[in-house]
N, C-alpha and C positions, 0 to 999 in steps of 0.2 A: 353584484353591483354595489357601489358605494352608496349608502343611503343619504349622504349629504349632497351629492351632485350627481344628476343624471344628464347625459348628453345624447341627443337624438338627431339623426340626419334623415330627412325625408327626401325621397326620389319621386319625382313627378314630371308632368309636362306642363307648360305654361297653360294657364286657364282652367286647370283641374283642381286647384285648391290646395296644393302642398303649402304654399306660403300662408294661406288663411288657416289652415290647420295648426301649424306651429304657433301662430299669433293667438288663436282661440284658446289653446291649452296653456300658453303662457299667461294670458289674461285671467283664465280660471285659477292657476297656481298663485298669481299675485292677489287675487280676491281672497284666497285662503291664507294669506299671510306669508307666503313663500316668496323667493326671489326667482325671477325668470327673465330670459332673453329669447327672443325669436327674430331671426332674420333670413333673408333669402341670399342666394349666390347665383347670380345670372348676369349675363352681359346684355348684348343687343338681341336676345332671343325673341322669337315671336311666339304667338299662341301655338301650342303643340310642341314646342322644342323642349328638350330634356332640361330640368333644372333641379337644384337642390335647395332645401330650406333647412334651418338648423334651429334647434330648441335646446335651452339649458334650464334646469329647475334645480333649485337647492334651497336648503334651510337656512343657508348663510349667504351673505353678499357675494355676488359673483364678480370676480375681477377680470376674468378672461375676456378678451374682445377679439377672438379669432374664429376662423371657421372651425369646425369639429372634424378633426382628423382620425380620432380613435373613439367612435361612438359606442355607447352601451346598447343602443337600439337603432335599427335602421327600419324605416317604413316605406314600402314600395307601393305607390298609389297605382302606378301604370305597370302591369306584369310584363309589358313588351320591353321595359328597361332591363329586365333580368339578362337578356341576351345582348343588349346594346351597350352596357357599361358594368364595370365591377361594382355592384351595389354593396358588396361586403367588404370593400377595401378598408382596412384598418379596424373593422369591427373586433371588439374585445373578444377574448376566448370564451368568456361567460356571457357574451352578448345575445341579443334576441333579434330575430328577423320577423317582420309582420308584412304579409303580402296580400294584395288584392288578386285573387285567382279563383277559378272554379276548381282547380286541382285540389287534392287533399294534401296535407303536410307530407305524408309518406311518399307521394309521387313526386313532390318538389325536391324533397331530400335526396331521393335516389336519382333525380334527373340532374341535379346541380352538385351533389355531394356535400351539402351543408351539414355541418356538425354542431350548429348552434340550436338553441331553442327556436322553433319555428311555429308562427301562428299565421293561419290562413283564413280568409273570409271572402265570400263573393260579394264584394262591395258594389261591383257594377250592377248586379241584378237587384240588390237591396236599394241602391239609389234610384234605379228606373221604376221600381215598385212604390217607392215612398215619396220621392220628389219628382218623379216623371222626367228626370234627366240623368245621364250617365256621368254626373259629377259626383265622384265618390268620396270626397273628403270627409264629410260628417260621418259616413259609415266607417271610414278608416280611423277616425278618432275614437269611435266606439270600440273598435278592436284594440286599439292602443291602450284604452283605459283598462280594459280586462286584463291585458297582458302586463301592463306596467302600473302598479298601484301607487300613483303619485298625485293624482288629482281625483276628487270625487265626481261621480257622474252628475250629480245635482249642480255642482259649479259650472259644468260645461253646459247643462241645459239652460242655465241662467245666461250664459255668454251667447248661446244661440238665440235666445229670445232678444237680447240687446242687439245682436248683429243682424239678424234676419227679420225681425219684427213680425208681421203677419205671415211671413213664409216660414217661420220657425217650426211649425208643426210637422211637416214632412222631414225636415232635417232632425228633428228630435226623434222621430220614429225611426229614421236611418241609424242614428247614433245608438239608440237602445237596441234595435234589432241586431246590429253587428256586434255589439256588446255580448248579446245572447248566442249568437251564431258562431263566433270565431272558434276554430278548431286549433288547439295547441299541442304540439308534440315536442317533448324534451330531447 
């Protein structure tokens, strides 16, 4: 991966936090003195409809203003999207996939034939146990931070305090637990 610019495409469903995830990571990167962009791609979708969110982080000013077609990383918040859409479309040869799933990386690699680095975390269970809701975005951010060393965990904790206020505790627990529990297979 180019250390100057990282491009990430998030796959989720409306209301599950893919857009918020990209935004929180971008804010943390900016707080660390980096350049970042985050933006969604959706039309008239309703809650529960598939959507994409995009994230760019760089040490230098970002001039691009397009969707991300050849991501370095794809993050799949809802595992049902693995069969609904080609989540790996355009993923670079040395790319990484981060998936919310109860399955092991080996099971997913053999089922889908993925040749990329694969990281898997059961974000749904983590979210239910920490924030008491099946909203997996903060857990998936934790997995992302473990796989892609681009933003410090403490910077994200700061953003979660700012964004969620008194509800930040459970989200921070989800973030840290997913960071620790993500399974990675090269």
